[in-house]
C-alpha positions, 0 to 999 in steps of 0.5 A: 653510187656505192659510197653514197649508198654506204653513207645513207646506210650509216647516216646515224653514225655520220650524223652523231660524229657531225653533231660532236662539232656543234657542241665542241666549245673549241670550234668556232662556227661564226668566227670569220677572219675579220671578226678575229682581227676585230677581237685582237684589237678590242680593248673593252672590259671583260664583261662586254667581251663575254656578252659578245662571245655568248652572242657569237656562240649563239649565232655559231650554233645556228649556223651549225644547226643549219649545216647539220640539217643540210647534211641530214637532207642530203643523206635522206636523199632530198635535193632541191626539195625532191626525194631522190634515189641514190642514182638520181642524187648522183646524177644531180651531183654530176649535172651540178659539177658540169654546169657552166654557170657553176664552173664560171664561179670557180677559181681559175687557178684550179684548172677544171678545164684541164 
């Protein structure tokens, strides 16, 4: 609870740091391994490739903005559309962590049951 409380108190600094990643031209939000492989195999001319790059960048910025919005919501205490106290948010996180529905989707090699 203390960690979340400190994060909420300093949320502006945290969000500023996260926003740097949105505008970082070297960080690709939308480049999946499949897209990377496709790009390596492309032999099309530079004009078409640069247009595709700008499209990917636009999609990546949308993903980054969506991720930033979710972080803002969590730092403001919104969980499942409800405003929660620090204690309430921590309790929700604990419940999510022990939910059998979520645990059954985990990688079995992690050994969460140990």
